[in-house]
N, C-alpha and C positions, 0 to 999 in steps of 0.2 A: 805385692806382685812379684813374681819370680823374674829373675834376670834372664834375658835371652842373649845367647852368645852368637857371635858372628864368625863364620869360617871364611878365610880368604886363602888365595893361593897365588903364587908368583914364582917366576924363575929366579933362582939364586945359585951361588956357587957353594958347594960343600966339599971341602978339601980340594979346591980348584977344579971340581967337576960340576958342570951345569946340571941342575935338577929342577923339578917342579916341587916347590916347598908348599906345605899346608900349614896354616896358622889358625889358632883360635884366639881371638882378641889380640892379634899381633904376636903371639907366642908360638914358635914353631913346634909342631908335634909329629910330623911325618913328611916324607918326600918320596917322589917317584923318580926312578932312574930313567933317563931319556934314551931314546933310540939314537943310533949313530947319526942319522940325518938331522935329528933335532939338536944334537950336540954341536953340529956344524952350522946351524941356522943363524944367520947374522942378527935377526930380530930377537931370537931367544938369548943369544950371547949378549946383545946390547942391554936387554932387560935385566939379565943376571948381573951385569957389570954395575947397574944403577942401584941394585938392592944390596942389603947387608950380606956379608960372607959368613959362613958358618963352618965349623969342624964337626966331625961325627961326635966328638966329645961334647960339644955344645948341644947337639940334638939330644943326646942321652941325658944330659943335665936338665934341659927343659922338659923332656918327657917324664923324667923322674919327679920333677916338681909338680907337673900336671897330674900325675898319678897320685902323689901324696895329697893333693888338694881335691882329688876325685873330680877333676875337670878335664881329663884326657878324652876327647870326643870319640875315639875309637873304642875305648874300654868302658866308658860310663855313659849312661843316658843323660844327655844335657838338653835343655830347651834351646834349640838352635833356630836362628832366623833362616838359615839356608842349608838344611841337612843334605841336600843334593850334592854339595861340594866335598863331603867326607870321602876320603879315598877308600877303595874296596879292600 
């Protein structure tokens, strides 16, 4: 039976900027830059403060790993539990 991968997303800081980070099985692979209002939202900032922080270098390293393993959800067709969460 093929493995089904789960996509998740949560607010995190990347180089001290709050973003919406996307994960495949808890490995970050992409993020969306937030609008000005979202960057100032206390709930978004609170969530980001609770989650791991990343640098752009971290994201590139994780993405390179996922590409090497052919598991990057944006670039490869994976059997996903929730494909609707993939960023556009």
